[in-house]
C-alpha positions, 0 to 999 in steps of 0.5 A: 599336491603332496602336502609333505613336499609342499610344506618342505619346500615352503619351509625351506624357501622361508628359512633361506630368505628367498624373494623375488630376484627380479622385481619388487622382492615378494617373499617366495614362500607366500607365492608358492603357498597358492595352488595354481595351474601354471608356473611361469619362470620369467627369463625375458628381462623386462628392461633394456640392457639388462643381461643378468638372466640370459647369462644365468640361464646359460650357466645355471640351467640345471639348477634353474630347471630343478627350481621350476620342478620344485615350484610346480611340485609345491603348487601342484601346478600342471606344468611349468614354463620358462619364457624367454626371448628367442634371441637368447640362443645360448640360454635356450640351448642350455635349458633344452638340454636340462628339460629333455625328458621332463613331463610338463616342462617347456620353453616359450619363446618371446619376440624381442619387444618391450616390455616382454618381461612385465609379468602381466604381459607375459601371462598374456603372451604365454597363456592368452589370459588377461590379468584383471585390473588391479589383479595378479597373475594368480587371478589367472591361476599362474604364479610368475617367478624370475629365473634367479628366484627359481635357482634360489629355490633349488638352493634353498631346498638344499639348505643354502640361504640367499646370500649372493646376487647375480648383477650385470654392469653395463654402459659407459664402463671399460669391461661390461660384465655379469658377476656373482657378488655378496649382498651388501657390495657397494655399487662403487665396488661393482663398477670397479669389477667392470673397470670403472665408470667414465667421468660425467656419467650417472648410475641407474639401478636396473634398466633404462626405462624403469630403473632408479637413479643411484649412488656409488655407496648404494648397496646390492640387495636381493632385487638388484639386477643391473647397474647401468652407467650413462652420460648425463645427457643421455635421453633416458636420464630426462625428467628423472631429476625434475621436480614434480612442480616442474613436470606439472607445469610443463604438462599444463603448458605443453600436453597436446592431449594427442592420446599417444601415451595412452595408445602405446600403454601396455596396461591399456592394450590389455584392456585396463582403464589406464589412460596417462593422457587423462591423468596428466591433464587432471594433475597439470590442470588441477581437475578436481572432478577427474579422480585419476584412479587409473594410476594405480594400474600403471606398471611404470614401464616408461613407454608413455614418456620415453617412446610415445610423448611427442613433446618430451613430457613425463607422464610415467613420473606423474602416474607414479606420483599420483599412484603413491598418493593414492596408496598412502591414502588407502585408496584401492582400485575396483578392478574388473576382468577385461579383454585385450585391445584387438590392436595389442599385437600391432603396437609391440615396441621392438627393443632395438627401435627403443634403444636407438630412440634413447641413444643406447644402442652403443651399449647394447653389447654382451655382458658375459659372466666373469665369475664370483667376486671377492667380498668388499672389505665392508658390506651394508645389508639393508633390512628391507630387501623385500616387499613386506616388513623389514627384517629384525636384527638379531646380532649386536655390534662387535659380534662375530658372525659366519657366512650364511648365519641368520643376522636378522629374523623375519618380522613377527607380523606381516610379510617378511623373511630372514637375512643371512651374513654373506661372509664371515665377519664382525658386525660393525654397526646396527642401524634402524635400516641396516646391518654393517658387516666388516668382512673377515679376510 
């Protein structure tokens, strides 16, 4: 590892506000501070119908490969891999062209199963190693970065901060597509780019399995990848609006304890002690002797709910509620190293089968890149767009700002990154959670 290059790349990523663009938004400068053996660029797009990364890899392959090289250099890795699904033919061709002649870089083709883009599943597929319970890819000598994060690393080293996001809009819209938009753009404006949402629909930020219900006024953040528009009665909406009281009472009266939710669980198949059927039993029946610590291992992929359960229960919501309660109470899982279940290769769920099961096949269409969108008249920039402490505003109401200017500093303590203005404009509001920017035309 070259200490000078390491420090230069880390400092550039921190200054530019780079965070994970495909998950929870972990600050990238912290990830790249580790010394590891392998960097994996995640281009598999974990959830159903998400198209952003395959479009990005096709149009920004040069910058993505450069970002991978920088990540390898920063961490002293032996090499770098971009893992993507075999069906992403245009992306694969573009990346192969850019990787030609580059020592230590390669592509890894994944089958089209769900959740191939889950980072622990990806580490197993690429390296054969199992991330320990309650552990991280770092425990296997691996750092996983989303391909858009790699793009942002390359830009950061050139002095370009994160001010824009690539987002796809798909589902019940006239013109599905992928756009580059300023941070803070409302979902409503994103829908207009796609020709508007049809009536009787709901919005999901993310994909059909792991995404969250959203509203038109919600803003695009550094982690927004997709906006999915679905009919209110689509099976993928099931249980998302139910209260936990309804979910647990239904579990108490209906759960068959058939083990199918556990049998299909990706974490269980990696040998982790996560057994959703036991968790839903403990919660629904109020079992005091069964502390469901295994919920801390859940990746919330939703397979237990939307594929495995034969009676329409929602183990994923129960796992999430239990996990949140345990984390709030300061609980930690005493993890250990495990071996993958011998049946893991036979229980991969094909994405197409899952899509048909949820009535999503009609929306499984291309979402081509349609260019850079004009900024909305008003941009709402959340101060917390990453894991860690919220950014701290450094501007005041009425102040004129310019594109790329720092408008919120990284918190003095804890994980944090700065926030930059996506456009020239005037600060309209500063609240405890956001900075509102009136764009100057």
